[in-house]
N, C-alpha and C positions, 0 to 999 in steps of 0.2 A: 878174797871175798870182802865186799864193802860192809861196813857196819850199819849203813842206812837201811831203813825198811824198803821193801819192794815198791810200795806205792810212791815213796819219795824218789827213788831212782827212776821210776817210770815217768813221773811228772816232770822232773828236772833234767831228763835226758834230751829234751828238745832245746831249741834256741831260747836262751834266757838272757837275751841282750837287754842291758839296762840303759841304753842310750837311745831313747825314743823321743820324738817330738812331732806334733802336728797341730794345726790351727783349725778352728771351727767357726764359721760365720753364720749367723742367724738372720734370716729375712722374714718377712711377714708370711710367705707361703713356702719357704724352703729352708733347708739346712745344707750348707756347703762344707764338706770335710776337706782337709788339706789345703785350706786357703793360706795366703801369705800372712806372716805373723803380724805385720803392721795393720792389716785390715781385719784381723780375727777378733771375734768377741770372746772366744775361749781358747786358751792354749793348753794342750795336754802335753806334758813333757817331764822327763825325769831330770834330776839335778845334773847329771852328766850330759844329757841332751842339751840343756840350756848352756852349759859350760862350753860345749863345742860350737854353739852359735856365737857366744860372746868372745871366745878366744882368750888370749893372755891380757890384752888391753881392750877395754870397752871402747867402741867407736860408733859411727853412725848406724851400723847394722844392728846394734842393740838398743836403739832409741825406743822401740816398742815396749821395753820393760819399764819405761818411766810412767806408763799409764796403768800398771798393774794395781788392782784394787784388793785382791785376795790371793793368798798362796796356801795350798794344801799339800802337805808332804805325807 
């Protein structure tokens, strides 16, 4: 028997993947979700999600990080 309360087990029995990332682009009349990172105005990502993009050695695929103005953890 688990020592965790029933509501805890119920809430965390689903996918709790902590590797997520997606871009959001804002236009005057629309919002585009899942846009490419270099063209995104907002990037929503976990630290692990960003690490999988950057890899072991930062390269041209991680240039979008040079224009980051704010990070919220």
